[in-house]
C-alpha positions in Angstrom: 6.9 -35.9 30.6 3.2 -36.9 31.3 1.2 -34.1 30.4 -2.1 -32.8 29.6 -4.3 -29.5 28.9 -8.1 -31.3 29.1 -10.0 -34.1 30.2 -11.5 -35.3 26.5 -15.0 -37.4 26.4 -15.9 -39.3 23.6 -19.4 -41.3 23.6 -18.8 -43.4 20.8 -21.9 -46.3 20.0 -19.7 -49.2 18.8 -20.8 -47.8 15.1 -18.7 -44.8 15.4 -15.7 -46.4 17.3 -13.6 -46.8 14.4 -14.0 -43.5 12.8 -13.5 -41.7 16.7 -10.3 -43.7 16.9 -8.9 -42.3 13.2 -9.9 -38.6 14.2 -8.3 -38.9 17.7 -4.9 -40.0 16.2 -2.7 -37.6 15.4 -4.3 -35.0 18.1 -1.8 -35.3 20.8 0.7 -33.2 20.0 -1.6 -30.4 19.6 -4.4 -31.1 22.4 -2.2 -33.6 24.7 -4.9 -34.9 27.0 -6.6 -37.7 29.1 -8.6 -39.1 26.6 -11.7 -41.4 28.3 -13.7 -43.1 25.2 -17.3 -44.3 26.5 -18.5 -47.1 24.4 -22.0 -48.1 25.4 -23.5 -51.6 25.3 -26.9 -51.0 27.1 -28.0 -54.4 25.8 -25.0 -56.9 26.3 -25.9 -58.2 29.1 -25.3 -57.8 33.0 -23.8 -54.7 34.3 -20.1 -54.5 33.8 -17.4 -52.2 33.3 -14.8 -53.1 30.5 -11.2 -51.0 30.6 -8.1 -50.6 28.4 -5.6 -47.9 29.4 -2.7 -46.8 26.7 0.0 -44.2 26.8 0.8 -41.6 23.8 4.2 -41.0 23.1 5.3 -38.2 20.9 8.6 -36.0 20.4 8.0 -32.2 21.3 9.1 -29.8 18.8 12.5 -28.9 18.7 13.4 -30.1 22.3 14.9 -33.1 23.3 11.8 -35.3 25.5 8.9 -37.0 24.4 5.3 -36.6 26.2 2.9 -38.7 27.4 -1.0 -38.6 27.3 -3.1 -40.9 27.8 -6.5 -43.0 26.3 -8.6 -44.9 28.6 -11.6 -46.7 26.9 -14.3 -47.9 28.3 -16.8 -50.4 27.8 -20.7 -50.1 29.7 -22.1 -53.0 29.2 -25.9 -53.3 30.6 -27.5 -50.8 33.3 -23.3 -49.4 33.4 -24.5 -47.2 29.9 -27.4 -45.6 32.1 -25.1 -44.1 34.4 -22.0 -42.9 32.8 -21.2 -39.8 34.9 -20.2 -41.7 38.5 -17.6 -43.7 36.3 -16.1 -40.6 34.2 -15.9 -38.2 37.5 -13.0 -39.6 39.5 -11.1 -39.8 36.2 -11.3 -36.3 35.3 -8.5 -34.4 35.7 -8.9 -31.7 38.3 -9.0 -27.6 37.3 -8.6 -28.9 33.8 -11.5 -28.1 30.9 -13.8 -30.6 30.7 -14.5 -31.2 26.4 -17.5 -33.7 25.6 -17.5 -35.4 21.7 -20.7 -37.0 21.0 -20.8 -39.2 18.3 -24.2 -40.0 16.1 -27.9 -37.8 17.4 -28.1 -37.5 20.9 -30.7 -39.4 23.4 -32.3 -36.1 23.8 -33.3 -36.2 27.7 -31.8 -39.2 28.4 -30.0 -39.8 31.8 -26.7 -40.5 30.2 -26.7 -37.5 27.8 -28.0 -34.8 30.9 -25.3 -36.8 33.6 -22.3 -36.2 30.9 -23.6 -31.9 30.1 -23.4 -31.3 33.2 -19.8 -32.6 33.8 -18.9 -30.9 30.4 -17.5 -27.3 29.9 -18.2 -28.2 25.8 -20.2 -30.2 23.6 -19.1 -31.1 20.3 -21.6 -32.7 18.0 -21.7 -33.3 14.4 -25.5 -32.9 13.1 -24.4 -34.8 9.9 -24.4 -37.9 11.9 -27.9 -37.5 12.9 -30.9 -39.3 10.9 -34.0 -38.4 12.6 -35.8 -35.3 11.9 -33.2 -32.6 12.3 -35.5 -29.6 12.7 -36.9 -31.3 16.3 -33.3 -32.1 16.5 -31.9 -28.4 16.4 -34.4 -27.0 18.7 -33.6 -30.3 21.6 -29.9 -29.1 20.9 -31.0 -25.4 21.3 -32.2 -26.4 24.8 -29.0 -27.1 26.3 -26.9 -23.8 25.3 -27.4 -22.7 28.4 -26.0 -25.2 30.5 -23.0 -26.2 28.2 -21.0 -24.7 25.2 -21.8 -26.6 22.3 -19.9 -26.8 18.5 -21.7 -28.5 16.1 -18.6 -29.7 13.4 -21.2 -29.6 10.4 -21.4 -25.9 11.2 -17.4 -25.7 11.0 -17.5 -27.4 8.1 -19.3 -24.2 6.6 -17.2 -21.8 7.4 -15.3 -20.8 4.2 -18.6 -20.3 3.0 -19.7 -18.1 5.5 -16.4 -15.8 5.7 -17.3 -15.3 1.5 -21.0 -14.8 1.6 -20.2 -12.7 4.2 -17.5 -10.6 1.7 -20.5 -10.0 -0.8 -21.6 -7.3 1.4 -24.2 -5.3 0.5 -25.3 -7.5 -1.7 -26.2 -10.3 -0.2 -28.6 -8.4 2.0 -31.3 -8.6 -0.5 -31.0 -12.6 -1.3 -34.3 -14.0 -1.9 -33.5 -17.4 -2.7 -30.1 -19.4 -1.9 -29.6 -23.2 -3.1 -26.9 -24.9 -1.2 -25.4 -28.2 -2.7 -24.0 -29.9 0.0 -25.6 -32.0 3.2 -29.1 -31.4 4.6 -27.6 -29.3 8.0 -25.1 -27.7 6.3 -28.3 -26.0 3.9 -30.0 -25.6 7.1 -27.5 -24.0 9.2 -26.1 -21.4 6.4 -29.9 -20.9 6.0 -30.7 -19.9 9.9 -27.7 -18.4 9.9 -28.7 -15.9 7.0 -32.4 -15.2 8.4 -30.4 -14.6 11.7 -27.4 -12.3 10.7 -29.8 -10.2 8.0 -32.7 -10.7 10.2 -35.3 -12.1 8.0 -37.2 -15.2 7.9 -38.3 -14.8 4.4 -35.2 -16.1 2.9 -36.3 -19.5 0.9 -33.7 -21.9 1.2 -33.1 -25.0 -1.2 -31.4 -28.2 -0.6 -29.5 -30.2 -3.3 -28.0 -33.1 -2.0 -24.2 -33.6 -1.8 -21.8 -36.0 0.8 -19.7 -32.1 1.4 -20.3 -28.7 0.8 -19.7 -27.9 -2.6 -21.6 -25.0 -3.5 -24.2 -21.8 -2.8 -26.1 -20.1 -5.4 -28.0 -16.8 -4.4 -30.6 -16.3 -6.8 -30.1 -18.5 -9.2 -26.5 -17.4 -9.3 -23.2 -19.5 -8.3 -21.8 -18.0 -5.4 -17.3 -17.3 -6.0 -15.9 -20.9 -4.6 -13.7 -20.2 -1.4 -10.1 -20.6 -1.4 -8.6 -23.0 0.4 -8.4 -27.3 1.5 -11.0 -28.7 3.4 -9.8 -29.7 6.6 -8.9 -33.5 7.6 -11.2 -34.8 10.1 -8.3 -34.4 12.8 -8.3 -30.7 12.1 -11.7 -30.1 12.4 -11.7 -31.7 15.9 -8.9 -30.1 16.9 -9.9 -26.8 16.0 -13.1 -26.8 18.1 -11.0 -28.2 21.0 -9.4 -24.7 21.0 -12.6 -22.9 21.7 -13.7 -22.8 25.3 -16.7 -19.6 25.0 -20.3 -20.1 23.9 -20.3 -19.2 20.0 -23.7 -17.1 20.0 -23.7 -16.8 16.3 -24.0 -20.5 16.2 -26.8 -20.6 18.4 -28.6 -18.0 16.8 -28.6 -20.2 13.0 -29.5 -23.2 15.2 -32.9 -21.4 16.5 -33.5 -19.7 13.1 -33.4 -22.8 11.4 
């Protein structure tokens, strides 16, 4: 039985393709969908569209049947990369939500971003993948909040720590200095979250570089380590695909960075 609960678009430049495929693998049972992977090649020559289509079959738990979902991979060559909406709109499944996963930093204001945001119900990014001025990037991202619900995987990876810090109330209300051992996006977002939740703009945030969120010090004292294991990339993406509404707490944290 062919089944879809959404159309899942993914804008994936070549450098991100293998990691995107890894994250998408194993998600079919949780989110059977029509997945459309868009691989832009704007400098590869004249306008051309290369496509491959595959079906993914998986066993339905506790049932004597299998389900099938679709993966469509499109290479947008040359000028085709600047007009992706005209390619994907005929492939959207009617009356089902459209999720857009953007790998790397979006090209703010570019035609391809504007077009795909227009057709998507939710935009999923990972600001850990961004390399330019993050303060400017977050400002440009906030301009999209009124047009689509936005998720940030970097923000999702701070969830355990935010729950722990919230549990330190009311003592945390008087914190002055926060040192975050993690990625720069996690540092900025935790700082923005505390400033927006506590309604204070005088909280000083210090970044100690690490590949993942390893610890938080409050006024020089380490906060306890939260319980649980780090989720896999596919698990984080799967959780974001379960969210449909806007996240006002995340939006406030972004603006407060």
